DOTI-38984 format. One record per residue (C-alpha): residue in three letters; x, y, z. Coordinates in steps of 0.001 Angstrom, whole numbers, padded with zeros to 6 digits, always signed. Layout:
BEGIN
AlaXYZ/...
This chain:
BEGIN
Met+015064-008074-015832/Lys+018661-009119-015644/Asn+018805-008110-011627/Leu+015587-009508-011516/Leu+016888-012586-012795/Ile+019953-012613-010083/Leu+017820-011787-007219/Phe+015552-014926-008004/Leu+018980-017124-008299/Ile+019890-015968-004599/Ile+016614-017144-003200/Pro+017682-020696-003098/Phe+020705-020187-001787/Cys+019587-017645+001122/Thr+016711-020262+001864/Ala+019778-022914+002258/Ile+021587-020509+004981/Gly+018296-019647+006907/Gln+017682-023059+007996/Thr+018856-022918+011461/Lys+016687-022299+014569/Asp+016489-019160+016648/Ser+019765-018955+018912/Ile+017107-017167+021560/Ala+015341-019782+023958/Lys+011765-019141+023364/Gln+009567-017551+026249/Asn+007098-019558+027970/Asp+003955-019735+025637/Thr+001066-017699+027604/Thr-001586-019674+025236/Lys-002945-020991+028123/Lys-003550-017430+029809/Leu-005688-016318+026779/Pro-009506-015920+027096/Phe-009480-018131+024069/Ala-006708-019456+021994/Ile-004147-018067+019182/Ala-002086-019873+017499/Lys+001321-019791+018410/Glu+002152-018797+014511/Lys+000922-015604+015934/Arg+003329-015200+018471/Met+005437-011943+017997/Thr+009487-013153+018063/Asp+011599-012830+021311/Glu+013477-010015+019871/Asp+010540-007810+019084/Ile+008615-008809+022466/Ala+012062-007768+024108/Asn+011903-004116+022136/Lys+008191-003828+022780/Pro+007482-000919+025394/Glu+005165-001983+027702/Gly+001795+001089+028878/Thr+001073+003830+026972/Tyr+003289+006014+024955/Val+003344+008367+021561/Thr+005248+007739+018599/Gly+005249+011599+016477/Val+007185+011778+013804/Pro+007516+014806+011054/Asp+005716+013694+008397/Ile+008154+014418+006061/Ser+007697+012918+002111/Ser+009494+013239-001044/Asp+007131+012398-003858/Pro+008252+013070-007796/Val+004304+014041-008262/Asn+003017+015540-004974/Gly+006332+017158-004337/Phe+007921+017656-000555/Gly+005683+016726+001852/Tyr+005429+018197+005598/Gly+003342+017727+008161/Val+003138+015643+011916/Glu+001621+012259+011994/Gly+001225+011054+016077/Tyr+000695+007439+017260/Leu-000783+006933+020551/Tyr-000315+002953+021088/Phe-002070+001596+024491/Asn+000302-001679+025210/Gly-000611-003096+028412/Lys+001901-004368+030846/Lys+003818-007663+029343/Thr+001808-010069+032224/Asp-001170-009027+029525/Pro-001397-012471+028235/Phe-002120-010339+024674/Phe+001229-008813+024926/Asn+003227-011201+023053/Tyr+000639-011940+020264/Thr-000306-008252+019126/Pro+001617-004909+017879/Tyr-000879-003448+020669/Arg-004023-003457+022551/Ala-005102-000216+020575/Lys-003915+002536+018617/Ile-004677+005896+017789/Asp-003377+007524+014666/Ile-003264+011266+013904/Ala-001969+012833+010609/Leu-001612+016200+009189/Phe+000222+016487+006069/Asn+000487+019149+003506/Thr+002799+019530+000548/Thr+004597+022162-001730/Lys+002049+021272-004697/Ser-000753+021818-002666/Gln-001735+018105-001128/Arg-003728+018260+002058/Glu-004829+015552+004266/Ile-006563+015152+007731/Ile-006737+011809+008825/Ala-007767+009972+012282/Lys-007644+006022+012408/Leu-008694+003816+015627/Asp-007368+000135+015718/Val-008854-002154+018301/Pro-007387-005844+018200/Tyr-009501-008090+020472/Ile-011432-005279+021363/Leu-012623-005737+025071/Asn-010649-009526+025237/Ser-013190-010640+022408/Lys-012492-011790+019125/Trp-013796-008791+017227/Arg-011204-006215+015823/Leu-012452-002666+015268/Arg-011355-000499+013022/Val-012650+002931+012504/Glu-010958+005923+009781/Gly-012163+009232+008931/Gly-010137+012033+007118/Tyr-010347+014817+004498/Glu-008034+015164+001589/Ser-007911+017663-001029/Asn-005015+016526-003992/Pro-004611+018295-007181/Asn-001745+016332-008189/Leu-003705+013234-009033/Leu-002474+011574-012465/Tyr-005055+010141-015358/Phe-003735+008222-018655/Gly-006993+006108-018813/Lys-008524+003317-017715/Thr-007970+000592-020388/Glu-004984-001309-021419/Ser-004317+001548-023926/Thr-002563+003106-020826/Leu-000195+000377-021480/Asn+001228+002247-025082/Lys+004560+003989-024486/Leu+004873+007508-023832/Ser+005093+009474-026897/Tyr+004452+012672-028527/Tyr+005102+014822-031853/Asp+008304+016417-032147/Asn+007127+019310-034435/Ile+010606+020515-034915/Gly+011393+020530-039049/Ala+008650+020744-041922/Ile+007052+017441-041122/Pro+006111+016793-037267/Gln+007914+013439-036162/Leu+006521+010990-033875/Lys+008502+010350-030784/Ser+007756+006805-029012/Gly+008816+005196-026119/Val+010599+007943-024537/Ser+011546+009055-020832/Tyr+008875+010273-018684/Ser+011164+013667-018100/Glu+011360+013806-021997/Tyr+007459+013377-022281/Ser+007432+016083-019844/Asp+009610+018762-021797/Asn+008033+018237-024810/Phe+004543+017515-024649/Leu+003163+018354-021335/Val+003954+022027-021979/Gly+001535+025140-023007/Asp-002097+024498-022733/Asn-001247+020829-022416/Lys+000717+020968-018898/Leu-001866+020110-016887/Tyr-002886+017256-019858/His-002970+014038-017110/Asn-003974+015875-013685/Tyr-007034+016091-012000/Asn-008133+017804-008601/Lys-010309+015380-006297/Glu-011472+016362-002860/Glu-012855+014043-000699/Phe-014583+013392+003005/Ile-014629+009525+003678/Leu-015719+007502+007242/Asn-014835+003851+007387/Ile-015769+001328+009934/Ser-014814-002198+009832/Gly-015153-005048+012217/Glu-012974-008178+012110/Arg-014264-011813+013977/Ser-011191-014103+014313/Leu-011418-017644+013694/Tyr-009490-020820+014261/Glu-006969-019176+017017/Gly-006593-016044+015145/Lys-005481-017335+011778/Met-008499-016064+009729/Arg-010655-013339+010311/Leu-014333-012551+008937/Leu-014473-008852+007970/Leu-017911-006461+007402/Gly-017789-002621+006793/Tyr-019090+000074+005387/Glu-017224+002753+003544/Leu-019140+006450+003118/Ala-017319+008776+000983/Ser-018203+012336-000617/Val-016200+013043-003716/Lys-015752+016036-006116/Ile-013089+015753-009079/Arg-012518+018251-011710/Thr-010172+019020-014017/Phe-007764+022546-015084/Gln-008035+024877-017904/Gly-006047+023578-021064/Asn-006387+020478-022718/Ser-007131+017640-020336/Leu-007494+013919-021050/Leu-009816+013171-018261/Gln-012267+016131-019456/Leu-011978+014629-023220/Asp-012619+011332-022162/Ala-015448+012150-020156/Asn-017161+014390-023056/Ala-016569+011534-025185/Gly-018530+009134-022504/Gln-015618+006983-021999/Ile-015812+007605-018121/Leu-017810+008315-015272/Gly-016966+010286-012260/Leu-016452+013911-013029/Gly-018108+016311-010399/Ser-019633+015791-007184/Ser-020230+011654-006493/Leu-021760+010070-003224/Ile-020188+006701-003002/Gly-021679+004211-000253/Leu-019521+000603-000205/Gly-020744-002356+001414/Gln-017826-004378+002619/Val-017234-008037+003219/Gly-013885-010110+003154/Ile-012125-013102+004457/Ile-008750-012837+005949/Tyr-005807-015580+006677/Asp-003235-014015+009038/Thr-000218-016318+010665/Arg+002045-013272+010627/Asp+004089-012893+013878/Leu+004357-008847+013977/Glu+001635-006770+011515/Ser+003760-003733+010894/Asp+007197-005359+010174/Pro+006716-009051+009802/Ser+009873-011246+009876/Lys+007889-014609+009135/Gly+003787-015620+008153/Ile+001488-015284+005758/Phe-001033-012934+004793/Ala-003814-013637+002637/Glu-007086-012219+001975/Leu-010212-011640+000010/Thr-012371-008931-000075/Asn-015505-007369-002180/Glu-016863-004023-001981/Leu-020688-003229-003332/Ser-022059+000119-004450/Leu-026006+000318-005774/Lys-027861+003064-006283/Ala-030396+001613-004224/Leu-028348+002129-001270/Gly-028030+006197-001706/Ser-024777+005812-003826/Ser-024348+007569-007200/Phe-023267+004453-009234/Asn-024009+000793-009547/Phe-020366-001313-009111/Asn-018531-004279-007412/Lys-015034-004771-006896/Thr-013404-007660-005857/Tyr-009775-007916-004711/Gly-007280-010476-003581/His-004029-010499-002527/Ile-001265-012582-000527/Ser+001570-011723+001086/Val+004277-013965+002273/Tyr+007875-013528+004886/Lys+010425-016007+005503/Asn+013002-015539+007800/Leu+016118-016415+005810/Ile+018738-015703+008928/Ala+017276-016632+012010/Lys+020579-015512+014105/Tyr+020251-012822+016532/Pro+019977-009658+016397/Lys+020375-009685+012610/Arg+017858-011138+010222/Leu+017139-011732+006483/Val+013154-011867+005485/Leu+012144-012668+002086/Ala+008758-010931+001454/Gly+006688-011456-001865/Arg+003475-010099-002254/Ala+001003-011067-005563/Gly-002564-009417-005642/Leu-005343-009494-008288/Gly-008624-007075-008587/Tyr-011511-007088-010848/Thr-013657-003835-010968/Ala-017067-004731-012714/Trp-020326-002641-014143/Asp-020377+001419-014213/Ala-017944+002189-012055/Pro-016505+005871-011578/Phe-012881+005878-012872/Phe-011353+006705-009693/Glu-012613+003449-008304/Tyr-010425+001551-010691/Gln-007599+002976-008777/Asp-008360+002111-005339/Gln-008380-001754-004283/Trp-009570-002215-001184/Ser-007723-003999+001908/Ser-008706-004444+006034/Glu-004975-002279+006064/Gly-005494+000341+003817/Ser-006388+000875+000056/Val-003830-000420-002349/Glu-003746+002104-005192/Gly-003569+001900-009203/Leu-000108+000879-011096/Gly+002510+002974-010273/Gly+003642+005205-007372/Ser+004781+004491-004068/Lys+002400+001454-003014/Thr+002597-000577-006131/Leu+004738-000208-008784/Arg+007377+002272-008087/Gly+009194+002644-011130/Tyr+006177+004600-012829/Lys+004295+007422-012016/Gln+001039+007023-009686/Ser-001659+005516-011551/Arg+000012+004916-014636/Phe-001761+002051-016086/Leu-005564+001306-015353/Gly-007840-001625-016238/Arg-010632-003654-015274/Val-008153-006213-014452/Met-005367-005462-012649/Ser-002414-007353-011417/Ile+000143-005976-008530/Asn+003329-007957-008126/Asn+006279-007003-005359/Leu+009342-008782-004170/Glu+012021-007522-001362/Leu+014985-009244+000154/Arg+014864-007051+004010/Tyr+018433-007645+005793/Arg+018223-006283+009336/Phe+021942-005067+009768/Ala+021783-002932+012632/Gln+019948-001819+016230/Leu+020560+000540+018823/Asn+019109+002609+021851/Phe+018933+006155+021746/Leu+017107+008125+024576/Lys+015168+005473+025111/Gln+014274+004851+022126/His+014642+001625+019821/Phe+015881+001971+015907/Ala+016489-001200+013728/Phe+017910-000749+010181/Ser+016795-002459+007351/Thr+018225-002319+003605/Leu+016288-004262+000820/Pro+016722-004656-003243/Phe+012983-004644-004354/Ile+011402-005459-007823/Asp+007973-004639-008508/Ala+005771-005895-011421/Gly+002185-005115-012164/Ala-000389-005356-015134/Val-003593-004534-016454/Trp-006018-005958-018914/Asp-009693-004932-020134/Asp-011450-008501-018913/Phe-010374-011507-018176/Asn-010744-013089-021691/Thr-007475-010849-022560/Ile-005476-012408-020258/Lys-003362-014393-022764/Ser+000577-013429-022270/Phe+002832-011740-020368/Lys+003012-009170-022820/Asn+001124-006252-020596/Phe+003219-006872-017376/Arg+005895-003648-016594/Val+008679-004037-014498/Ser+010713-001811-011962/Glu+013635-002327-009642/Gly+015301-000211-007108/Leu+016959-000061-003403/Gly+015074+001001-000187/Leu+016153+001436+003644/Arg+013784+000823+006287/Ile+014449+002345+009816/Ala+011820+000630+012691/Trp+011339+002689+015364/Asn+010345+001291+018666/Val+009195-001979+016713/Asn+006152-000206+014988/Thr+006817+002705+013400/Ile+008492+002181+009854/Leu+010414+004758+008071/Arg+010527+003963+004194/Phe+013082+005611+001926/Asp+012762+004297-001752/Tyr+014675+004590-004900/Ala+012936+002969-007994/Val+013794+002792-011762/Ser+012027+001511-014642/Gln+012119+002138-018217/Glu+010004+005117-018026/Asp+011212+006928-014915/Arg+013459+006920-012082/Gln+011529+007888-008872/Phe+012465+008388-004817/Phe+009479+008240-002325/Phe+009974+008430+001483/Ser+006822+007754+003602/Leu+005948+005779+006871/Ala+005096+002197+007082/Gln+006232-001170+004832/Met+004967-000861+001711/Phe+003140-004690+002421/
């Protein structure tokens, strides 16, 4: 918490020194050449435009990752970009005209993924954006600690050394693992998920591209199973406290509204991204469950240093999700966003200092703050690389219902340091090291967290 206060104290100072204007003159605005108006806030920076390659190109990266739950990951992720020419009026306003993303991934702990994505902003020069995603995943390393405020309880176990067992509470995850997650309890929190998924969505641009209306549909075949030995998920299922064990078919109608003034979606230096989405699942529409999920979040980006080529970007995100009715437990940890699902509290996408899905509840709050400092850039083998470092703070909480939100005692906090490498503007390599009262974790993955 001390480091949290220090970071917030330096924000006003950084804001004050960042009020200077860009030292690079703006290029002529191409809005008049567009088939429809796009807000000037949506225009990429001159720096990013200069570094954005023309035409079609491929970025292929070894998908090497490090995750404390899934182990060492290896595979390949390839991006096929269609950027067009600089004379294209959309060139300065979109990260690409179209992108195809294909990923093949495996880990030393047998997590496997095959994913293909298509993203086409302003398809056929219209105000519509098309996104399609299909994939298969098998993961035997997913964790379940419960789905209520009880997950906020400190890790504890009974020390059986001596005549009378002693309760050890508030221990680190490593001590908890060494003393409790052994023998029949070794996979106490683990379960296996096998999923086939298809998602199709369209976004209609409004108000010069600042707003988008979203319509989508997702169909998923999900199979959940536990392992031999003691299993918390199996115990809760036997007690009738959770749904979702076994095979399920999930069909989701999706709607949303988006406000977006970011200059570059993959790595913004300024702007706001705000989103409100809703997913509805009904047995009447072929789904196995009746439930509804609503998720709203806002991300804000402010460039505090406008001196080329360096920049200091203050990036913050705040989100709140609510799961209603009789949802399977695995839907509690999946908040849907147009830019990819936001997982439950814990892990590389939310609360980085805690284990994946460490905290779950009907109401979930997600908050992140990063200070992204770009300190160097270079060109190598006709490829452009930009390097950034950042301190970050994550905070999140869960509640059983809105009526139980009475104080900040449910919040959990983690903090850490990160490194970002931007490759040809759009491909972001992410390295994060995070600590909390419970754990210390290191992650390597692709793309900014938000």
